[in-house]
C-alpha positions as CSV (number, residue, x, y, z in Angstrom):
1,M,-12.8,15.6,-129.9
2,L,-10.4,13.6,-128.2
3,A,-7.4,14.5,-129.9
4,D,-5.4,17.4,-132.4
5,P,-5.1,15.3,-135.9
6,V,-2.2,17.0,-136.9
7,V,0.1,16.3,-133.7
8,E,-2.4,13.0,-132.3
9,S,-3.8,10.3,-132.8
10,A,-7.3,8.9,-131.2
11,Q,-7.8,4.8,-130.5
12,L,-11.2,2.8,-129.3
13,V,-10.2,0.5,-127.5
14,R,-12.4,-2.3,-126.7
15,E,-10.3,-4.9,-124.6
16,A,-6.5,-4.9,-122.8
17,M,-4.4,-3.2,-124.7
18,K,-0.8,-4.7,-125.7
19,D,2.3,-2.3,-125.3
20,N,4.3,-5.2,-127.4
21,G,6.9,-5.1,-124.4
22,C,7.7,-1.6,-123.9
23,S,7.4,0.2,-120.5
24,R,4.5,1.9,-119.2
25,I,3.0,3.6,-116.7
26,E,-0.7,4.6,-116.2
27,V,-2.3,6.8,-113.7
28,H,-5.6,6.8,-112.3
29,L,-6.9,8.9,-109.8
30,K,-8.5,7.3,-106.7
31,P,-12.6,7.9,-106.2
32,G,-13.2,11.0,-105.2
33,V,-10.4,13.0,-106.5
34,M,-11.6,16.1,-108.6
35,D,-11.6,15.0,-112.2
36,P,-11.7,18.6,-114.5
37,V,-10.7,16.8,-117.8
38,A,-13.2,14.0,-117.5
39,A,-15.8,16.6,-116.3
40,S,-15.1,18.7,-119.1
41,T,-15.5,15.8,-121.9
42,E,-18.6,14.7,-120.3
43,M,-19.5,18.2,-120.9
44,A,-18.5,17.9,-124.1
45,I,-20.2,14.8,-125.2
46,R,-23.1,15.7,-123.9
47,D,-22.9,18.8,-126.0
48,M,-22.5,16.6,-129.2
49,G,-25.6,14.9,-128.5
50,F,-24.6,11.7,-127.1
51,D,-25.8,10.0,-123.8
52,V,-23.0,9.2,-121.8
53,K,-22.6,7.6,-117.9
54,E,-19.3,8.6,-117.2
55,V,-16.0,9.6,-118.0
56,R,-12.7,8.9,-116.1
57,H,-9.5,10.9,-117.4
58,G,-5.6,8.2,-116.6
59,P,-2.6,9.7,-118.7
60,G,0.2,7.2,-119.4
61,V,3.2,7.5,-120.2
62,S,5.4,4.6,-122.8
63,D,9.1,4.4,-123.2
64,R,9.5,3.3,-126.6
65,G,12.7,2.8,-126.8
66,E,13.3,0.5,-123.3
67,T,11.5,-3.0,-122.7
68,G,9.4,-5.0,-119.6
69,P,7.2,-3.9,-117.2
70,R,9.5,-1.1,-115.5
71,G,11.7,0.7,-117.8
72,A,14.1,3.5,-116.2
73,G,12.3,6.1,-117.4
74,A,8.4,5.0,-116.1
75,D,10.3,4.2,-113.1
76,R,11.2,7.4,-112.8
77,L,8.5,9.0,-113.4
78,A,7.1,6.9,-111.0
79,R,9.6,7.4,-108.1
80,A,8.9,11.3,-108.7
81,G,5.9,11.2,-107.1
82,Q,4.5,14.2,-109.3
83,W,1.3,12.1,-109.8
84,G,-1.4,13.7,-106.3
85,G,-4.0,12.1,-106.1
86,G,-3.3,9.4,-107.9
87,I,-2.1,5.4,-108.6
88,G,0.2,4.6,-110.5
89,A,-0.2,1.2,-112.2
90,F,3.2,-0.2,-114.4
91,C,0.9,-2.0,-117.2
92,P,-1.6,-1.0,-119.6
93,V,-5.3,-0.3,-117.1
94,Y,-8.5,-1.8,-119.2
95,S,-11.2,-2.1,-116.9
96,R,-15.2,-2.3,-117.4
97,E,-15.9,-0.8,-114.0
98,F,-14.0,2.4,-112.5
99,P,-13.5,1.7,-109.0
100,R,-16.0,3.0,-106.1
101,G,-15.6,4.7,-102.8
102,H,-16.4,2.1,-100.0
103,A,-18.0,2.4,-96.8
104,Y,-16.2,3.5,-94.0
105,E,-16.6,2.9,-89.8
106,F,-15.2,5.8,-88.0
107,S,-12.8,4.9,-85.3
108,V,-10.1,6.5,-83.7
109,R,-6.5,5.6,-84.8
110,R,-2.9,7.0,-82.9
111,V,0.0,7.1,-84.6
112,E,3.2,6.9,-82.5
113,I,4.9,9.8,-83.1
114,R,6.7,10.9,-79.8
115,K,9.4,8.1,-79.7
116,L,10.7,8.0,-83.1
117,S,13.7,9.1,-84.3
118,D,15.1,11.8,-86.8
119,E,15.2,8.9,-89.3
120,Q,11.9,7.6,-88.4
121,L,10.1,11.0,-88.2
122,M,11.1,11.8,-91.9
123,K,10.1,8.0,-92.7
124,L,6.8,8.6,-91.0
125,S,6.4,11.9,-93.2
126,R,7.1,10.2,-96.3
127,E,4.8,7.2,-96.1
128,S,2.1,8.8,-94.8
129,H,2.2,11.1,-97.6
130,L,2.6,14.1,-94.8
131,F,5.5,15.4,-96.7
132,L,6.7,17.7,-93.7
133,S,9.9,18.4,-93.2
134,L,12.2,17.0,-90.4
135,A,12.3,20.2,-88.6
136,E,8.4,20.7,-89.1
137,M,7.9,17.1,-87.9
138,K,10.0,17.3,-84.8
139,A,7.9,20.3,-83.9
140,I,5.1,18.3,-83.6
141,Q,6.7,15.7,-82.0
142,N,7.7,17.9,-79.5
143,Y,4.0,19.8,-79.2
144,F,2.4,16.1,-78.1
145,L,5.3,14.9,-76.2
146,K,4.2,18.2,-73.8
147,Q,0.5,16.8,-74.2
148,N,1.7,13.5,-73.0
149,R,-0.5,11.6,-75.7
150,E,0.1,10.6,-79.6
151,P,-1.6,12.5,-82.0
152,T,-4.7,11.0,-83.9
153,D,-4.6,10.4,-87.7
154,I,-6.7,13.1,-88.6
155,E,-4.6,15.4,-86.4
156,L,-2.0,14.7,-88.1
157,E,-3.3,15.1,-91.5
158,T,-4.5,18.3,-90.4
159,L,-1.4,19.9,-89.5
160,A,0.1,18.5,-92.9
161,Q,-2.2,20.3,-94.9
162,T,-2.5,23.5,-92.5
163,W,1.7,23.4,-93.5
164,S,1.6,22.4,-97.2
165,E,3.0,24.8,-99.5
166,H,-0.6,24.8,-101.6
167,C,-2.2,26.3,-98.0
168,V,0.9,28.6,-96.4
169,H,3.1,29.1,-99.0
170,K,6.3,28.4,-97.1
171,T,8.3,29.1,-100.0
172,L,7.3,32.6,-100.5
173,K,6.7,33.7,-96.9
174,S,10.8,32.4,-96.2
175,A,13.5,34.9,-95.3
176,V,15.7,35.0,-98.2
177,D,19.3,36.2,-98.5
178,L,20.7,37.2,-102.0
179,E,24.0,37.9,-103.3
180,I,24.6,39.8,-106.6
181,K,27.7,38.8,-107.8
182,N,29.6,40.3,-110.8
183,E,31.3,38.6,-113.9
184,R,34.2,37.4,-112.0
185,G,32.4,36.0,-108.9
186,E,32.6,38.7,-106.8
187,T,29.4,39.8,-104.4
188,I,29.0,43.2,-105.4
189,A,25.8,44.1,-103.3
190,T,23.2,42.2,-100.8
191,R,19.3,41.9,-100.3
192,H,17.7,40.5,-97.5
193,Y,14.0,40.1,-97.3
194,D,12.3,39.0,-93.9
195,N,9.2,37.8,-96.2
196,L,10.0,37.5,-99.8
197,I,6.4,38.0,-101.0
198,R,5.4,41.1,-98.4
199,D,8.8,42.1,-98.9
200,T,8.6,42.4,-103.1
201,I,5.0,41.8,-104.4
202,F,2.8,42.8,-101.7
203,K,5.0,45.9,-101.0
204,S,4.8,47.2,-104.4
205,T,1.0,46.7,-104.4
206,M,0.8,48.2,-101.7
207,E,3.0,51.6,-102.7
208,L,0.6,51.6,-106.0
209,M,-2.6,51.9,-104.1
210,E,-1.3,54.2,-101.5
211,A,-0.4,56.6,-104.4
212,G,-3.7,56.3,-105.7
213,K,-3.9,53.6,-108.4
214,S,-6.3,51.7,-106.7
215,D,-9.5,52.3,-108.7
216,F,-8.8,49.6,-110.9
217,C,-8.6,46.6,-108.3
218,L,-11.8,45.4,-107.1
219,S,-9.9,43.0,-103.9
220,V,-6.3,42.5,-103.6
221,F,-4.5,40.0,-100.6
222,A,-7.9,39.3,-99.1
223,D,-10.4,36.7,-99.4
224,N,-7.8,34.9,-101.6
225,A,-6.8,37.5,-104.4
226,G,-3.7,37.4,-105.8
């Protein structure tokens, strides 16, 4: 069930794996992070008539041509930060029990931001996994300067989530200046969009709706319907 016999091989591992010195990184999701691959696997195992306690999904990448715990390829993957909600491990991971969430005692924690330099603001954005630009960090800093207080960690996280690409679609809503050039590299036309998605996909969809082509649409650009 877990491998395509044409292009993949499956292996049942009962003890810690040995990678013969090649570079490897495994990524395991943090407790509480959704794992649809594991959920689908659990369901399939039950459909096959087997009892299953729990499944976790942890992708791994090996650099067969490199040796040592951190070869260049695996190191690049780890630094790329493409493992949302995951924890990277530079070794084969074998555990008899999965990690669990732990009890949390609430306490208000404030983050000093008002006196930070530009470099320190970006360091905070990076290390706190806010992933906000300098302009956005300075906007937050200026707001709390006016409020005459430091933000709480929850306030910073809320702003980071609300201003994220996933939630607000910053790229799709951004202003864009387009230059069209010929084969000699000469600009032959220009075009400006105040809001990329509104002036393209949204605009053409609305034009279709206004032209009487709306009978095949249940919901458009409402309630998160694309």
